[in-house]
N, C-alpha and C positions, 0 to 999 in steps of 0.2 A: 312246372310247380315248384315254387320258394322252398324251402326246407326252413320252417320256425326254427328249429332247432339247433340249426347250423349257426343262424344267426344272433343265437342267444349263447353258443360255444356249449350247448346240452346235447348228451346222446338223446337219440329217438326212441323215448320210453312212456308208456302211459304215468308210472311211477315217476311221480316229477318231483324235485328240492324246488318247493315252493319261494323257499326265502333265496334259491340261486340265481334262481327265474327272477324275482324282483330287483336283484341285486343287480345283475346284466342289465334288467331293463333300464333302470337308474344311469348305469352308466354310461350306455349306447344313449339314451335322453339325453344326458347333459351332454353330449359331443354333438351332434346331431337337432339339438332343437332348434327352432326358426329362429328364437331371440339373439342366438348366439351370430347370427347372418344378417341382423337386422341393417348392418352397412356396408355389406356386401354388394356383390352385383345380383341381378335377375335372376342368373344361371344357378349362380350359388344357393339365393335364396329358394328357388323351385328345388332344386334338387335337397335341400334341408327339408322341407316342407312333405317330399316326395319321401324322403326316407324316415321322417317321424312317423309319416300316415303308415308305412311298413312297418316302423318296429310296433308302432300300437295295435294292429291287425294281429300281426304274430304274436305280441303278446296276449291279447283277450283269445286269442285262439286255444294258446295254451295252457290260458288261466282254465278255461271251460271245459270241464271233463269228456262231454259231448265233443265237441268242436276239435278238441287233442286225440280225442280218440278217429274222427272221421279223417284227421290230418295224418294220423300213423298211416291207418287202412289206405288211404289214396297213395302215400309215398309207398306203398308195398304193392300198388297196382291192382288194389281191390275197389271197384267200382261199387260206390253204396248202393245207388239209385234208389235212392229213398222216394223220389216221386214218382219213380214208376215200379217199385218193388215192395207191396205193402203188405207182402204175405207175412203173416205170423203166426205162431203156435195158436190152436182153436184154445187151450186152455189159460192162455195168455191175454186172448182177448174179450172171453167169458170174463174175465176176471175185473179187466178194464171198465168192462160194461158195469158191472155191479159194483165198481165204486164210483160211474159216474153217476149211478143212481144213489147213491149213498149222498153223494156230493149235493145232488138233487134234493133229497129229503133234507140235507142239513141245512140247504138254502132256505127252502120251504118251510121248515119247523126254527128259523131263524136261532140255529143251534151252533154257538161260536166253539163249545167243548166237542163237539162233533169234528168241526174242522179242524180245532187241536190235536185230536184222536188221528184224524187221517193223515194230516201234516207229518204228525211223529212215526205212526207206520209207513207212510212214504220216502221221509229220510230214510230210516231202517232198508228198507228195500231198494235205496237208491245206492245207498254205502254197501250192500251187498254185490248189487248189480257191476259199481265200478271196481270193487276185488275182482271180480269173475274177470270184468273185461282184462285188468290189468294182469292175472296170470293167464289168459288166452295170448295176449299180445304180448308181455315181458318176457314170460318164463317157455309156455308153449310155440310160439309163434306161430300161433293159429289165428291168422288174419282173416279168413273168410269164417270162420266160428264166431268170431269177436263183432264182427258186421250185426249179425241177428242180436247179438247182447248190446249193441249199440244201438238198434235201432228201437228195443225195449227201453233202454234208460230216456230216448228222447220220448217216447209215451209218458213216463214218469215225469219229464222234465214239465211237456206241455199239462200233465195233471195238476201237478203244484202250482203251475201260473193259473190255472181254473180255481184252485183251493184260494190262493192268494185274491183273484178277484171276487171271489165268494163272501170274502170277510164282508168287503165292504157292502152286498146286500143286506149280510145276515145285521151290520151294526146301524 
């Protein structure tokens, strides 16, 4: 597996210096971008395209908290098994069902303010979970424990996408 952190010369950590990542991304892109190889041979153009693709993929992965956490856990041998391991604490699942019912009610009632409230609460919950993931990974090196937190964060990201789509139905 490619270590995206190594590509950018960064230490593998959940807490990320976004400005440093952005700076390194731009530096690398300026070196490998296909435009620089427009007059080169086929092999060089193809290699440039492959590098550009890899750099873009690594950058997107590291910028996204869920994908960054998944990458770190994979680097430490944690098979997240999100497709097969769907076990979640019952309390969390009940909370997700309640939130989805609230979302459905907001859509049915064409209540954009309710969507705004949900989104605001969701953002706070995501930030809290991201902080917990950072502590589990960076401070305690509890990669197995972080996996459950990442699964929760994925649920919240999906709900956020559903809220985003619900705005169109409410308008």
